[in-house]
N, CA and C atoms of all chains as a GROMACS GRO file, in nm:
protein
  636
    1MET      N    1  11.932   7.264   7.110
    1MET     CA    2  11.878   7.363   7.033
    1MET      C    3  11.916   7.371   6.902
    2THR      N    4  11.822   7.421   6.835
    2THR     CA    5  11.823   7.424   6.668
    2THR      C    6  11.967   7.479   6.589
    3SER      N    7  11.962   7.426   6.509
    3SER     CA    8  12.055   7.514   6.401
    3SER      C    9  12.023   7.642   6.393
    4ASN      N   10  11.896   7.712   6.374
    4ASN     CA   11  11.821   7.810   6.385
    4ASN      C   12  11.869   7.886   6.522
    5GLN      N   13  11.849   7.807   6.618
    5GLN     CA   14  11.824   7.897   6.720
    5GLN      C   15  12.071   7.942   6.758
    6ALA      N   16  12.132   7.812   6.710
    6ALA     CA   17  12.237   7.807   6.727
    6ALA      C   18  12.283   7.952   6.678
    7LYS      N   19  12.276   7.965   6.590
    7LYS     CA   20  12.303   8.113   6.440
    7LYS      C   21  12.221   8.228   6.515
    8ASN      N   22  12.124   8.220   6.538
    8ASN     CA   23  12.034   8.362   6.640
    8ASN      C   24  12.146   8.395   6.757
    9GLN      N   25  12.189   8.275   6.802
    9GLN     CA   26  12.276   8.301   6.955
    9GLN      C   27  12.402   8.373   6.905
   10ARG      N   28  12.468   8.335   6.824
   10ARG     CA   29  12.562   8.342   6.768
   10ARG      C   30  12.596   8.497   6.710
   11ALA      N   31  12.486   8.517   6.615
   11ALA     CA   32  12.421   8.629   6.586
   11ALA      C   33  12.452   8.738   6.677
   12TYR      N   34  12.323   8.723   6.801
   12TYR     CA   35  12.342   8.827   6.879
   12TYR      C   36  12.479   8.830   6.982
   13ARG      N   37  12.553   8.726   6.996
   13ARG     CA   38  12.674   8.778   7.085
   13ARG      C   39  12.780   8.883   6.931
   14GLU      N   40  12.730   8.851   6.867
   14GLU     CA   41  12.849   8.944   6.730
   14GLU      C   42  12.791   9.088   6.817
   15VAL      N   43  12.704   9.126   6.802
   15VAL     CA   44  12.663   9.228   6.782
   15VAL      C   45  12.555   9.315   6.927
   16GLU      N   46  12.607   9.200   7.042
   16GLU     CA   47  12.567   9.279   7.206
   16GLU      C   48  12.554   9.384   7.210
   17ALA      N   49  12.718   9.422   7.207
   17ALA     CA   50  12.786   9.561   7.245
   17ALA      C   51  12.720   9.665   7.177
   18GLU      N   52  12.647   9.639   7.085
   18GLU     CA   53  12.646   9.765   6.966
   18GLU      C   54  12.477   9.760   7.000
   19LEU      N   55  12.425   9.677   7.083
   19LEU     CA   56  12.247   9.654   7.051
   19LEU      C   57  12.206   9.784   7.191
   20GLY      N   58  12.298   9.788   7.317
   20GLY     CA   59  12.269   9.898   7.382
   20GLY      C   60  12.293  10.049   7.305
   21ALA      N   61  12.417  10.041   7.229
   21ALA     CA   62  12.361  10.216   7.212
   21ALA      C   63  12.228  10.211   7.056
   22ARG      N   64  12.218  10.103   7.013
   22ARG     CA   65  12.117  10.124   6.891
   22ARG      C   66  12.011  10.121   6.939
   23TYR      N   67  11.936  10.080   7.065
   23TYR     CA   68  11.826  10.065   7.103
   23TYR      C   69  11.838  10.138   7.255
   24PRO      N   70  11.717  10.193   7.295
   24PRO     CA   71  11.662  10.251   7.435
   24PRO      C   72  11.689  10.084   7.505
   25TYR      N   73  11.753  10.106   7.625
   25TYR     CA   74  11.750  10.002   7.726
   25TYR      C   75  11.592   9.904   7.741
   26GLY      N   76  11.636   9.776   7.732
   26GLY     CA   77  11.494   9.697   7.756
   26GLY      C   78  11.402   9.668   7.606
   27HIS      N   79  11.456   9.784   7.504
   27HIS     CA   80  11.371   9.758   7.376
   27HIS      C   81  11.423   9.586   7.343
   28PHE      N   82  11.305   9.537   7.307
   28PHE     CA   83  11.280   9.390   7.222
   28PHE      C   84  11.338   9.413   7.137
   29VAL      N   85  11.447   9.285   7.085
   29VAL     CA   86  11.501   9.281   6.903
   29VAL      C   87  11.475   9.138   6.920
   30ALA      N   88  11.460   9.093   6.786
   30ALA     CA   89  11.407   8.981   6.771
   30ALA      C   90  11.485   8.966   6.642
   31PHE      N   91  11.592   8.809   6.660
   31PHE     CA   92  11.651   8.747   6.544
   31PHE      C   93  11.614   8.655   6.491
   32ASP      N   94  11.615   8.596   6.321
   32ASP     CA   95  11.579   8.508   6.270
   32ASP      C   96  11.706   8.450   6.194
   33GLY      N   97  11.710   8.370   6.126
   33GLY     CA   98  11.820   8.326   6.048
   33GLY      C   99  11.951   8.424   6.064
   34GLY      N  100  12.022   8.403   6.200
   34GLY     CA  101  12.105   8.541   6.192
   34GLY      C  102  12.135   8.631   6.171
   35ARG      N  103  11.986   8.721   6.159
   35ARG     CA  104  12.027   8.880   6.164
   35ARG      C  105  11.868   8.919   6.222
   36ILE      N  106  11.902   9.024   6.216
   36ILE     CA  107  11.761   9.116   6.305
   36ILE      C  108  11.640   9.152   6.191
   37VAL      N  109  11.543   9.074   6.264
   37VAL     CA  110  11.409   9.123   6.156
   37VAL      C  111  11.311   9.230   6.221
   38ALA      N  112  11.349   9.227   6.338
   38ALA     CA  113  11.218   9.313   6.414
   38ALA      C  114  11.262   9.369   6.541
   39ASP      N  115  11.183   9.478   6.587
   39ASP     CA  116  11.208   9.553   6.715
   39ASP      C  117  11.105   9.610   6.736
   40ALA      N  118  11.109   9.572   6.889
   40ALA     CA  119  10.969   9.683   6.932
   40ALA      C  120  10.972   9.683   7.117
   41PRO      N  121  10.920   9.860   7.134
   41PRO     CA  122  10.929   9.851   7.286
   41PRO      C  123  10.869   9.803   7.366
   42ASP      N  124  10.801   9.693   7.339
   42ASP     CA  125  10.706   9.591   7.410
   42ASP      C  126  10.737   9.405   7.374
   43PHE      N  127  10.691   9.317   7.425
   43PHE     CA  128  10.698   9.167   7.399
   43PHE      C  129  10.589   9.185   7.320
   44ASP      N  130  10.488   9.220   7.339
   44ASP     CA  131  10.386   9.206   7.264
   44ASP      C  132  10.371   9.273   7.116
   45ARG      N  133  10.387   9.423   7.128
   45ARG     CA  134  10.406   9.444   7.022
   45ARG      C  135  10.547   9.413   6.909
   46LEU      N  136  10.627   9.358   6.984
   46LEU     CA  137  10.731   9.229   6.871
   46LEU      C  138  10.679   9.139   6.801
   47THR      N  139  10.565   9.093   6.872
   47THR     CA  140  10.489   8.984   6.841
   47THR      C  141  10.379   9.067   6.716
   48GLU      N  142  10.354   9.177   6.738
   48GLU     CA  143  10.237   9.218   6.647
   48GLU      C  144  10.402   9.211   6.501
   49ALA      N  145  10.479   9.311   6.563
   49ALA     CA  146  10.593   9.324   6.385
   49ALA      C  147  10.595   9.160   6.370
   50LEU      N  148  10.614   9.110   6.446
   50LEU     CA  149  10.683   8.952   6.370
   50LEU      C  150  10.560   8.909   6.273
   51ASP      N  151  10.410   8.915   6.312
   51ASP     CA  152  10.309   8.849   6.277
   51ASP      C  153  10.348   8.924   6.148
   52ALA      N  154  10.335   9.040   6.144
   52ALA     CA  155  10.306   9.132   6.004
   52ALA      C  156  10.442   9.085   5.876
   53ILE      N  157  10.540   8.988   5.928
   53ILE     CA  158  10.628   8.941   5.822
   53ILE      C  159  10.634   8.834   5.805
   54GLY      N  160  10.536   8.792   5.930
   54GLY     CA  161  10.503   8.602   5.880
   54GLY      C  162  10.582   8.540   5.984
   55LYS      N  163  10.691   8.613   6.108
   55LYS     CA  164  10.769   8.533   6.170
   55LYS      C  165  10.776   8.517   6.286
   56ASP      N  166  10.639   8.523   6.286
   56ASP     CA  167  10.560   8.474   6.475
   56ASP      C  168  10.528   8.316   6.517
   57ARG      N  169  10.710   8.289   6.532
   57ARG     CA  170  10.730   8.153   6.551
   57ARG      C  171  10.802   8.116   6.651
   58SER      N  172  10.800   8.028   6.752
   58SER     CA  173  10.817   8.008   6.880
   58SER      C  174  11.030   8.000   6.867
   59ASP      N  175  11.101   7.964   6.737
   59ASP     CA  176  11.194   7.962   6.740
   59ASP      C  177  11.291   8.112   6.686
   60VAL      N  178  11.206   8.188   6.665
   60VAL     CA  179  11.245   8.310   6.689
   60VAL      C  180  11.294   8.340   6.802
   61PHE      N  181  11.408   8.410   6.785
   61PHE     CA  182  11.504   8.445   6.907
   61PHE      C  183  11.502   8.590   6.926
   62VAL      N  184  11.450   8.627   7.086
   62VAL     CA  185  11.467   8.758   7.112
   62VAL      C  186  11.524   8.752   7.210
   63VAL      N  187  11.573   8.915   7.256
   63VAL     CA  188  11.664   8.935   7.374
   63VAL      C  189  11.619   9.105   7.364
   64GLN      N  190  11.661   9.189   7.509
   64GLN     CA  191  11.624   9.294   7.554
   64GLN      C  192  11.747   9.354   7.549
   65ALA      N  193  11.753   9.515   7.440
   65ALA     CA  194  11.896   9.546   7.418
   65ALA      C  195  11.921   9.581   7.585
   66GLY      N  196  12.056   9.608   7.610
   66GLY     CA  197  12.127   9.637   7.694
   66GLY      C  198  12.110   9.553   7.799
   67VAL      N  199  12.048   9.439   7.820
   67VAL     CA  200  12.024   9.388   7.954
   67VAL      C  201  12.144   9.276   7.914
   68LYS      N  202  12.225   9.251   8.039
   68LYS     CA  203  12.350   9.168   8.036
   68LYS      C  204  12.278   9.011   8.050
   69TYR      N  205  12.331   8.922   7.983
   69TYR     CA  206  12.264   8.746   7.964
   69TYR      C  207  12.398   8.707   8.021
   70PRO      N  208  12.411   8.666   8.147
   70PRO     CA  209  12.519   8.605   8.176
   70PRO      C  210  12.566   8.459   8.107
   71ASP      N  211  12.728   8.450   8.047
   71ASP     CA  212  12.736   8.313   8.023
   71ASP      C  213  12.727   8.190   8.142
   72GLU      N  214  12.720   8.202   8.249
   72GLU     CA  215  12.708   8.100   8.366
   72GLU      C  216  12.614   8.168   8.440
   73VAL      N  217  12.511   8.057   8.546
   73VAL     CA  218  12.460   8.102   8.613
   73VAL      C  219  12.467   8.014   8.736
   74PHE      N  220  12.503   7.988   8.878
   74PHE     CA  221  12.547   7.914   8.958
   74PHE      C  222  12.386   7.906   9.066
   75ILE      N  223  12.355   7.778   9.051
   75ILE     CA  224  12.215   7.728   9.132
   75ILE      C  225  12.218   7.651   9.253
   76LEU      N  226  12.198   7.706   9.387
   76LEU     CA  227  12.176   7.633   9.494
   76LEU      C  228  12.029   7.565   9.549
   77LEU      N  229  12.034   7.425   9.556
   77LEU     CA  230  11.897   7.410   9.599
   77LEU      C  231  11.866   7.325   9.701
   78MET      N  232   9.269   9.359  10.292
   78MET     CA  233   9.414   9.295  10.213
   78MET      C  234   9.362   9.273  10.097
   79GLY      N  235   9.442   9.281  10.010
   79GLY     CA  236   9.436   9.274   9.874
   79GLY      C  237   9.434   9.078   9.827
   80ALA      N  238   9.405   9.030   9.732
   80ALA     CA  239   9.411   8.908   9.676
   80ALA      C  240   9.566   8.870   9.730
   81GLN      N  241   9.603   8.746   9.789
   81GLN     CA  242   9.718   8.646   9.807
   81GLN      C  243   9.668   8.479   9.764
   82GLN      N  244   9.786   8.466   9.709
   82GLN     CA  245   9.814   8.346   9.699
   82GLN      C  246   9.871   8.291   9.866
   83LYS      N  247   9.826   8.154   9.906
   83LYS     CA  248   9.919   8.150  10.019
   83LYS      C  249   9.933   7.972  10.086
   84ASN      N  250  10.003   7.961  10.051
   84ASN     CA  251  10.066   7.819  10.082
   84ASN      C  252  10.139   7.764  10.194
   85ILE      N  253  10.085   7.642  10.254
   85ILE     CA  254  10.142   7.550  10.335
   85ILE      C  255  10.261   7.516  10.282
   86TYR      N  256  10.348   7.519  10.339
   86TYR     CA  257  10.507   7.461  10.307
   86TYR      C  258  10.467   7.289  10.252
   87ARG      N  259  10.508   7.284  10.217
   87ARG     CA  260  10.532   7.143  10.142
   87ARG      C  261  10.635   7.090  10.049
   88GLY      N  262  10.669   6.938  10.122
   88GLY     CA  263  10.760   6.860  10.009
   88GLY      C  264  10.842   6.799  10.177
   89GLU      N  265  10.965   6.740  10.119
   89GLU     CA  266  11.056   6.701  10.224
   89GLU      C  267  11.193   6.701  10.152
   90PRO      N  268  11.289   6.802  10.197
   90PRO     CA  269  11.232   6.899  10.318
   90PRO      C  270  11.118   6.978  10.296
   91ALA      N  271  11.021   7.066  10.388
   91ALA     CA  272  10.953   7.159  10.339
   91ALA      C  273  11.003   7.270  10.296
   92ARG      N  274  10.977   7.304  10.170
   92ARG     CA  275  10.966   7.404  10.060
   92ARG      C  276  10.876   7.514  10.055
   93ALA      N  277  10.896   7.647  10.014
   93ALA     CA  278  10.806   7.767   9.959
   93ALA      C  279  10.753   7.707   9.858
   94TRP      N  280  10.639   7.733   9.814
   94TRP     CA  281  10.643   7.712   9.655
   94TRP      C  282  10.470   7.814   9.616
   95ILE      N  283  10.465   7.843   9.507
   95ILE     CA  284  10.406   7.918   9.434
   95ILE      C  285  10.304   7.850   9.308
   96ARG      N  286  10.206   7.853   9.314
   96ARG     CA  287  10.077   7.787   9.169
   96ARG      C  288  10.100   7.914   9.039
   97LEU      N  289  10.148   7.874   8.920
   97LEU     CA  290  10.150   7.924   8.843
   97LEU      C  291  10.076   7.908   8.722
   98HIS      N  292  10.020   7.951   8.660
   98HIS     CA  293   9.977   7.895   8.497
   98HIS      C  294  10.090   7.975   8.380
   99LEU      N  295  10.093   7.840   8.299
   99LEU     CA  296  10.206   7.866   8.212
   99LEU      C  297  10.115   7.844   8.061
  100VAL      N  298  10.080   7.985   7.993
  100VAL     CA  299  10.010   7.980   7.913
  100VAL      C  300  10.056   7.995   7.751
  101SER      N  301  10.100   7.899   7.672
  101SER     CA  302  10.109   7.879   7.533
  101SER      C  303  10.018   8.020   7.437
  102ALA      N  304  10.136   8.017   7.342
  102ALA     CA  305  10.155   8.132   7.248
  102ALA      C  306   9.959   8.089   7.169
  103GLY      N  307   9.892   7.971   7.208
  103GLY     CA  308   9.792   7.910   7.118
  103GLY      C  309   9.706   7.917   7.203
  104ASN      N  310   9.678   7.990   7.333
  104ASN     CA  311   9.622   8.042   7.475
  104ASN      C  312   9.595   7.922   7.508
  105GLU      N  313   9.649   7.748   7.574
  105GLU     CA  314   9.650   7.657   7.595
  105GLU      C  315   9.678   7.670   7.761
  106TRP      N  316   9.660   7.608   7.845
  106TRP     CA  317   9.728   7.633   7.980
  106TRP      C  318   9.710   7.514   8.062
  107ARG      N  319   9.807   7.547   8.167
  107ARG     CA  320   9.869   7.439   8.254
  107ARG      C  321   9.883   7.515   8.379
  108GLU      N  322   9.813   7.421   8.484
  108GLU     CA  323   9.859   7.482   8.624
  108GLU      C  324   9.956   7.437   8.690
  109CYS      N  325  10.044   7.466   8.671
  109CYS     CA  326  10.179   7.373   8.778
  109CYS      C  327  10.238   7.451   8.938
  110ASP      N  328  10.294   7.374   8.996
  110ASP     CA  329  10.327   7.442   9.098
  110ASP      C  330  10.450   7.416   9.117
  111PHE      N  331  10.510   7.543   9.178
  111PHE     CA  332  10.711   7.591   9.107
  111PHE      C  333  10.754   7.581   9.264
  112LEU      N  334  10.870   7.491   9.291
  112LEU     CA  335  10.953   7.539   9.451
  112LEU      C  336  10.989   7.642   9.410
  113VAL      N  337  10.980   7.796   9.522
  113VAL     CA  338  11.045   7.902   9.524
  113VAL      C  339  11.193   7.884   9.574
  114ASP      N  340  11.273   7.969   9.525
  114ASP     CA  341  11.388   7.973   9.592
  114ASP      C  342  11.440   8.089   9.559
  115THR      N  343  11.454   8.200   9.642
  115THR     CA  344  11.475   8.297   9.624
  115THR      C  345  11.635   8.365   9.601
  116GLY      N  346  11.718   8.218   9.586
  116GLY     CA  347  11.889   8.234   9.562
  116GLY      C  348  11.903   8.235   9.427
  117ASN      N  349  11.803   8.180   9.356
  117ASN     CA  350  11.793   8.138   9.201
  117ASN      C  351  11.789   8.265   9.110
  118PRO      N  352  11.859   8.288   9.072
  118PRO     CA  353  11.864   8.382   8.961
  118PRO      C  354  11.794   8.395   8.818
  119CYS      N  355  11.743   8.269   8.804
  119CYS     CA  356  11.665   8.278   8.674
  119CYS      C  357  11.458   8.279   8.743
  120ALA      N  358  11.400   8.334   8.675
  120ALA     CA  359  11.315   8.348   8.702
  120ALA      C  360  11.217   8.270   8.717
  121ILE      N  361  11.222   8.124   8.598
  121ILE     CA  362  11.112   8.009   8.596
  121ILE      C  363  11.244   7.941   8.518
  122ILE      N  364  11.257   7.767   8.571
  122ILE     CA  365  11.337   7.671   8.541
  122ILE      C  366  11.185   7.610   8.524
  123VAL      N  367  11.191   7.504   8.374
  123VAL     CA  368  11.107   7.413   8.385
  123VAL      C  369  11.165   7.275   8.285
  124ASP      N  370  11.079   7.154   8.264
  124ASP     CA  371  11.168   7.064   8.193
  124ASP      C  372  11.162   7.102   8.038
  125ALA      N  373  11.251   6.999   7.977
  125ALA     CA  374  11.264   7.044   7.827
  125ALA      C  375  11.134   7.009   7.775
  126SER      N  376  11.045   6.932   7.815
  126SER     CA  377  10.962   6.889   7.745
  126SER      C  378  10.799   7.030   7.777
  127THR      N  379  10.828   7.038   7.854
  127THR     CA  380  10.736   7.192   7.922
  127THR      C  381  10.761   7.274   7.849
  128MET      N  382  10.875   7.315   7.834
  128MET     CA  383  10.923   7.474   7.757
  128MET      C  384  10.930   7.436   7.591
  129ARG      N  385  10.921   7.350   7.537
  129ARG     CA  386  10.882   7.322   7.409
  129ARG      C  387  10.713   7.301   7.394
  130GLY      N  388  10.659   7.283   7.496
  130GLY     CA  389  10.493   7.303   7.464
  130GLY      C  390  10.445   7.461   7.467
  131PHE      N  391  10.512   7.534   7.591
  131PHE     CA  392  10.437   7.655   7.623
  131PHE      C  393  10.575   7.766   7.585
  132VAL      N  394  10.676   7.766   7.474
  132VAL     CA  395  10.788   7.867   7.485
  132VAL      C  396  10.700   7.920   7.350
  133TRP      N  397  10.719   8.053   7.413
  133TRP     CA  398  10.677   8.186   7.254
  133TRP      C  399  10.804   8.251   7.196
  134ARG      N  400  10.882   8.202   7.240
  134ARG     CA  401  11.025   8.234   7.169
  134ARG      C  402  11.166   8.177   7.183
  135GLY      N  403  11.276   8.191   7.115
  135GLY     CA  404  11.413   8.152   7.191
  135GLY      C  405  11.430   8.326   7.251
  136SER      N  406  11.554   8.248   7.348
  136SER     CA  407  11.632   8.333   7.402
  136SER      C  408  11.794   8.321   7.418
  137VAL      N  409  11.882   8.353   7.493
  137VAL     CA  410  12.006   8.354   7.529
  137VAL      C  411  12.040   8.224   7.626
  138SER      N  412  12.073   8.117   7.566
  138SER     CA  413  12.118   8.003   7.681
  138SER      C  414  12.227   8.018   7.760
  139THR      N  415  12.226   7.940   7.843
  139THR     CA  416  12.379   7.997   7.927
  139THR      C  417  12.398   7.848   7.989
  140ASP      N  418  12.497   7.862   8.064
  140ASP     CA  419  12.560   7.764   8.101
  140ASP      C  420  12.499   7.720   8.277
  141SER      N  421  12.523   7.640   8.371
  141SER     CA  422  12.508   7.655   8.529
  141SER      C  423  12.576   7.534   8.591
  142ASN      N  424  12.580   7.544   8.684
  142ASN     CA  425  12.641   7.424   8.727
  142ASN      C  426  12.555   7.267   8.743
  143PHE      N  427  12.434   7.276   8.699
  143PHE     CA  428  12.380   7.185   8.625
  143PHE      C  429  12.374   7.110   8.526
  144GLY      N  430  12.435   7.188   8.444
  144GLY     CA  431  12.496   7.169   8.286
  144GLY      C  432  12.406   7.311   8.241
  145ALA      N  433  12.360   7.280   8.077
  145ALA     CA  434  12.314   7.370   7.965
  145ALA      C  435  12.138   7.444   8.006
  146LEU      N  436  12.128   7.510   8.023
  146LEU     CA  437  12.013   7.613   8.040
  146LEU      C  438  11.964   7.662   7.937
  147GLU      N  439  11.846   7.613   7.830
  147GLU     CA  440  11.759   7.637   7.739
  147GLU      C  441  11.697   7.754   7.732
  148ALA      N  442  11.760   7.887   7.698
  148ALA     CA  443  11.630   8.002   7.716
  148ALA      C  444  11.502   7.994   7.659
  149GLY      N  445  11.413   8.052   7.706
  149GLY     CA  446  11.293   8.047   7.628
  149GLY      C  447  11.208   8.177   7.684
  150TRP      N  448  11.134   8.272   7.622
  150TRP     CA  449  11.014   8.325   7.646
  150TRP      C  450  10.905   8.264   7.671
  151LEU      N  451  10.874   8.269   7.797
  151LEU     CA  452  10.714   8.209   7.897
  151LEU      C  453  10.608   8.276   7.925
  152ARG      N  454  10.492   8.308   7.904
  152ARG     CA  455  10.419   8.326   7.974
  152ARG      C  456  10.373   8.277   8.095
  153LEU      N  457  10.376   8.354   8.206
  153LEU     CA  458  10.302   8.312   8.324
  153LEU      C  459  10.182   8.392   8.404
  154ALA      N  460  10.114   8.341   8.440
  154ALA     CA  461   9.970   8.370   8.509
  154ALA      C  462   9.951   8.326   8.656
  155ILE      N  463   9.904   8.418   8.741
  155ILE     CA  464   9.827   8.382   8.890
  155ILE      C  465   9.700   8.455   8.838
  156PRO      N  466   9.556   8.415   8.826
  156PRO     CA  467   9.480   8.450   8.800
  156PRO      C  468   9.436   8.559   8.867
  157GLU      N  469   9.422   8.488   8.995
  157GLU     CA  470   9.357   8.558   9.141
  157GLU      C  471   9.430   8.629   9.191
  158LEU      N  472   9.574   8.649   9.116
  158LEU     CA  473   9.642   8.789   9.112
  158LEU      C  474   9.614   8.896   9.040
  159GLU      N  475   9.567   8.857   8.935
  159GLU     CA  476   9.551   8.970   8.794
  159GLU      C  477   9.680   8.967   8.780
  160PHE      N  478   9.810   8.838   8.792
  160PHE     CA  479   9.935   8.882   8.712
  160PHE      C  480   9.926   8.835   8.599
  161ASP      N  481  10.063   8.842   8.490
  161ASP     CA  482  10.025   8.795   8.394
  161ASP      C  483  10.140   8.846   8.298
  162VAL      N  484  10.260   8.826   8.287
  162VAL     CA  485  10.365   8.853   8.209
  162VAL      C  486  10.438   8.752   8.096
  163LYS      N  487  10.504   8.790   8.081
  163LYS     CA  488  10.635   8.718   7.896
  163LYS      C  489  10.735   8.718   7.990
  164THR      N  490  10.767   8.653   8.059
  164THR     CA  491  10.946   8.679   8.092
  164THR      C  492  11.034   8.571   8.054
  165LEU      N  493  11.161   8.562   8.074
  165LEU     CA  494  11.284   8.438   8.002
  165LEU      C  495  11.271   8.354   8.148
  166GLY      N  496  11.272   8.258   8.067
  166GLY     CA  497  11.280   8.126   8.198
  166GLY      C  498  11.379   8.008   8.059
  167TYR      N  499  11.415   7.931   8.153
  167TYR     CA  500  11.471   7.841   8.122
  167TYR      C  501  11.461   7.674   8.157
  168ALA      N  502  11.495   7.629   8.053
  168ALA     CA  503  11.460   7.456   8.049
  168ALA      C  504  11.603   7.375   8.102
  169SER      N  505  11.596   7.268   8.167
  169SER     CA  506  11.715   7.193   8.243
  169SER      C  507  11.606   7.076   8.314
  170ASP      N  508  11.625   6.959   8.248
  170ASP     CA  509  11.575   6.810   8.270
  170ASP      C  510  11.635   6.815   8.412
  171LYS      N  511  11.746   6.784   8.359
  171LYS     CA  512  11.867   6.799   8.576
  171LYS      C  513  11.792   6.865   8.661
  172LEU      N  514  11.799   6.992   8.678
  172LEU     CA  515  11.776   7.057   8.766
  172LEU      C  516  11.595   7.056   8.811
  173VAL      N  517  11.547   7.013   8.712
  173VAL     CA  518  11.399   6.961   8.822
  173VAL      C  519  11.377   6.821   8.850
  174ASP      N  520  11.465   6.723   8.774
  174ASP     CA  521  11.480   6.606   8.834
  174ASP      C  522  11.499   6.609   8.996
  175VAL      N  523  11.598   6.670   9.063
  175VAL     CA  524  11.671   6.737   9.217
  175VAL      C  525  11.545   6.839   9.226
  176VAL      N  526  11.466   6.911   9.205
  176VAL     CA  527  11.395   7.008   9.268
  176VAL      C  528  11.261   6.870   9.327
  177LYS      N  529  11.217   6.778   9.210
  177LYS     CA  530  11.097   6.680   9.267
  177LYS      C  531  11.124   6.610   9.344
  178ARG      N  532  11.309   6.581   9.358
  178ARG     CA  533  11.305   6.490   9.526
  178ARG      C  534  11.247   6.552   9.616
  179SER      N  535  11.220   6.694   9.657
  179SER     CA  536  11.150   6.749   9.755
  179SER      C  537  10.985   6.693   9.742
  180ASP      N  538  10.948   6.719   9.635
  180ASP     CA  539  10.781   6.668   9.610
  180ASP      C  540  10.772   6.621   9.452
  181PRO      N  541  10.790   6.552   9.389
  181PRO     CA  542  10.748   6.507   9.280
  181PRO      C  543  10.668   6.570   9.195
  182LYS      N  544  10.582   6.615   9.258
  182LYS     CA  545  10.502   6.722   9.168
  182LYS      C  546  10.488   6.823   9.159
  183PHE      N  547  10.643   6.888   9.208
  183PHE     CA  548  10.666   7.056   9.143
  183PHE      C  549  10.725   6.974   8.981
  184ALA      N  550  10.677   7.136   8.932
  184ALA     CA  551  10.699   7.124   8.810
  184ALA      C  552  10.845   7.180   8.769
  185GLY      N  553  10.903   7.283   8.860
  185GLY     CA  554  11.022   7.326   8.857
  185GLY      C  555  11.075   7.427   8.985
  186LEU      N  556  11.146   7.552   8.901
  186LEU     CA  557  11.177   7.615   9.018
  186LEU      C  558  11.151   7.740   8.972
  187VAL      N  559  11.108   7.842   9.080
  187VAL     CA  560  11.131   7.970   9.079
  187VAL      C  561  11.170   8.064   9.143
  188GLY      N  562  11.242   8.180   9.070
  188GLY     CA  563  11.360   8.232   9.126
  188GLY      C  564  11.308   8.396   9.169
  189LEU      N  565  11.411   8.431   9.220
  189LEU     CA  566  11.404   8.619   9.235
  189LEU      C  567  11.317   8.687   9.154
  190PRO      N  568  11.394   8.690   9.008
  190PRO     CA  569  11.330   8.772   8.928
  190PRO      C  570  11.196   8.812   8.884
  191LEU      N  571  11.144   8.649   8.957
  191LEU     CA  572  11.018   8.618   8.916
  191LEU      C  573  10.921   8.693   9.032
  192LEU      N  574  10.972   8.674   9.157
  192LEU     CA  575  10.918   8.725   9.269
  192LEU      C  576  10.922   8.850   9.309
  193ARG      N  577  11.037   8.891   9.220
  193ARG     CA  578  11.016   9.104   9.244
  193ARG      C  579  10.960   9.147   9.150
  194MET      N  580  10.846   9.059   9.075
  194MET     CA  581  10.720   9.116   8.987
  194MET      C  582  10.618   9.119   9.100
  195LEU      N  583  10.655   9.085   9.179
  195LEU     CA  584  10.532   9.003   9.301
  195LEU      C  585  10.570   9.147   9.427
  196GLU      N  586  10.503   9.087   9.531
  196GLU     CA  587  10.530   9.085   9.659
  196GLU      C  588  10.508   8.949   9.708
  197TYR      N  589  10.607   8.898   9.846
  197TYR     CA  590  10.593   8.791   9.849
  197TYR      C  591  10.668   8.830  10.031
  198GLY      N  592  10.665   8.697  10.084
  198GLY     CA  593  10.674   8.658  10.228
  198GLY      C  594  10.650   8.543  10.254
  199GLY      N  595  10.669   8.515  10.381
  199GLY     CA  596  10.613   8.400  10.464
  199GLY      C  597  10.654   8.376  10.605
  200ASN      N  598  10.584   8.286  10.711
  200ASN     CA  599  10.620   8.282  10.816
  200ASN      C  600  10.634   8.097  10.883
  201GLY      N  601  10.598   8.071  10.964
  201GLY     CA  602  10.635   7.982  11.020
  201GLY      C  603  10.530   7.846  10.944
  202GLY      N  604  10.436   7.870  10.871
  202GLY     CA  605  10.342   7.797  10.850
  202GLY      C  606  10.279   7.785  10.698
  203HIS      N  607  10.333   7.935  10.672
  203HIS     CA  608  10.294   7.941  10.489
  203HIS      C  609  10.414   8.049  10.460
  204PHE      N  610  10.392   8.024  10.285
  204PHE     CA  611  10.501   8.130  10.197
  204PHE      C  612  10.353   8.195  10.083
  205TRP      N  613  10.396   8.312  10.104
  205TRP     CA  614  10.262   8.378  10.024
  205TRP      C  615  10.319   8.473   9.898
  206VAL      N  616  10.252   8.525   9.808
  206VAL     CA  617  10.248   8.617   9.710
  206VAL      C  618  10.129   8.716   9.698
  207LYS      N  619  10.168   8.830   9.648
  207LYS     CA  620  10.069   8.900   9.636
  207LYS      C  621  10.094   9.014   9.518
  208ALA      N  622   9.982   9.055   9.477
  208ALA     CA  623  10.020   9.178   9.329
  208ALA      C  624  10.047   9.283   9.419
  209PRO      N  625  10.221   9.341   9.371
  209PRO     CA  626  10.279   9.422   9.395
  209PRO      C  627  10.138   9.575   9.412
  210ALA      N  628  10.196   9.654   9.514
  210ALA     CA  629  10.122   9.755   9.575
  210ALA      C  630  10.141   9.809   9.461
  211SER      N  631  10.051   9.954   9.386
  211SER     CA  632  10.044  10.023   9.298
  211SER      C  633  10.085  10.132   9.303
  212GLY      N  634  10.176  10.214   9.261
  212GLY     CA  635  10.207  10.341   9.280
  212GLY      C  636  10.393  10.277   9.320
   0.00000   0.00000   0.00000
């Protein structure tokens, strides 16, 4: 994980609970440099918004508001 | 009957699998076969190299009984089903190494979140997926 990814993941965990109140469920929210830089109702429109601000990069961090991302999963094979 | 992808079980032991296209942000694509595991809570798990080549965005990484799973948004397509989505996937070399014990040609593992975007099923000889019924 790069330092930018780690910074964005920490920033997300700090505001995780607020995102569900601030945006509709499933709304796409992008973080870069440890702060929210764009949001949109779907992935493709988020890409357009990121492109408009020069941040159409793969290390930009994207979550969906209200979605619970687990700290741990268990996989049986 | 609509289009479907129907695959003979493969590997040792025999496993269900599906063929997907991974599509990069630069519109490069790779056709790969993935072991199907309905008990897997992740849509797709690939190795780290594949994730680096095809990731569109980062996301919330997690831990697992196979170690860390690095998250990334991936574009997945099954052209014959007109299926094309961007979904959250994970990278784990350790887990993909285990999958390859069934068949070295498997590129990773798909799970229930991906299968729920399709219709899927199987019988004694085959596993199949098809596009979800409209409505």
